[in-house]
N, C-alpha and C positions, 0 to 999 in steps of 0.2 A: 603452466597453473592446471590442478585439476578442479573441474568445478564439482563442492564440495552436497548442491543441496541439496534438500531432503524430497522435492517436491518440482516438477518444471513453473517454468516461465513458459508469461503468456505474454505475447507485444500486444498495446492498448491500447490507447490515446486518451482516458478521461480525465476532466476535469477532477483534481484534487484541492482538499484542507486541510492543513495542520493546525494544530490549537494547543501550543504550547502555552508556556510560564510568560513567555513574552508577546504572547496573540496570536492573533491567524496569520500564516504565511500558506500566499495563494500558488499553487502550478498545477506538472500534471501529470498524473502514475501514464507512466509507461511503460511500464509492462509487472506481473501480475503472481501469485500462484497460492496458490496454502498457504501459504507460512509469510509469506512478506510478497513485500512491492519497491521496487523502485519510481523514483520521486521528482522529479525536473525542477529545479524550483530552489527558492536558498534554501539555507539547512539550515538543520539545526542543533544543539551540542550532540557530539558520540554520543552512546548511554545513556540519552537525558527519554524521558518513556514519554508517550503525545497523543493522544488521539485523530483518526485521520479521517476525512467522512469523502467519500469517494461516492460523484453523482453518475453513478449508471443512467444516463438516458430515459431512458422507457423503464427498466428493470423500479425504478429509486434511486437511494439515497440510504450504502452503508457507512459505515460508523463505528469503526475501530479503534479498539486499543492496543498499543505499539511502541518498542524497541527501539530511537534509531543504532541502527547497528554497523554504517559507517560511510565516510563522503565519498562520492565519485567528481570527476571533473565538471559534471551537469547538474548537482546534486544528491540525494539520500539512499544507502537500500534500510530498508527498515522490514523487523520481524515483528510478527504481532503475536502477541503475548496473550490474546486471549478473547474467547466466543462469546457468543449465546446462540443456542441454535439455531431461531432464525433470524442471524447472519451468518455462522458457516451455512446455510439451507441456502438460499441468496448469492454466497460466495464459488460456495458450486456453481450454481444454475448460471454465474459468472463464465466461469472457470471452462464452463460447458461450448458455451455459444461461442471463444476465442478460441476453442481447438477448432475447431471449422473452419 
């Protein structure tokens, strides 16, 4: 199977909380890119829209709008759907630290 992602993903381990129609779902963001992330924890329905908050430790918290794209063996793949300028800037800073 070919990897058709537009953005490289980087391994990480950030606490994450999804705020969906049924309340909060807590887990861990295990990889991150400009386009999305993989979340290990309970899954929300594929196609549903949600908001995820990543705890980036020293860099603060990042809250992003997203869509659940697929379920995996331990969680779900998520695509970001909208960024504010300050959110995109913080995400870029985080990714630059993960590239090292």
